[in-house]
N, C-alpha and C positions, 0 to 999 in steps of 0.2 A: 504494500500500500504506500503510495507516494503522498508526501505532505502537499497541501495546497499552497500555491504561490501567493504570497501576501505582497500587495503593492502598497507601499506607504508613501503618502504625499505630505510634504511639510506644510504645516499651517503657517501662513505668512504672519510675520510680526506686525505689530501696530505701525512701526516705522515703515516697513515695506508697503503696507496698505496706504499710508499717507503719501509715500513717494509715487505710488501708482496713480492715485487721484491727482496729485500735483502734475504728473506728466500728462494726464488727460486734459487738465484745465489750463495749464500754462505752457506757452511756447518755450523753446530752449533758452532764449536770452532772458526771459523773465525768471525762469527757474534758476539760472545761474546767478542772476542779480539777487534773488531771494536768499539763496545759500550764502552768497558773499556777505549780505547784510547780517545774516544770523551769525556767521563767523566773526564779524566785526563786533556784534553784541557780546559774544562769548569772550572775545579778547579784551573788550572794555571792562567786563566784569572781573577778568583775571587781573588786569592792571589796577583796578580799584582795590581789590583784595590785597595786592602787593603793597599799594600805598598805605593802606590801613595798618598792615603789619609793620612796615618801615616806620610809620609814625609811632606805633606802640613801642618799638625798640628805642627810638630816639627819646621818647618820654621817659622810659626806664633809665636811660643813661643820664638824662637831665636831673631826674630825681636822685639818682645815686651821687651825682656830682655836687648836689646841694648839701649833702650830709657831711 
């Protein structure tokens, strides 16, 4: 007796589904512009986080120097 062949198909992730919808709704240039804008947002957030951390370190040194 042979085992039945099982065919598994991957369920698309939420991100994959969004990209599929995006590709249907937006032309290539618009899609690229949107991704570039999101990359800029993420980079701005990273820089803001770095500035906050740098300010915290500077404040610690200033406090230590006053003692």
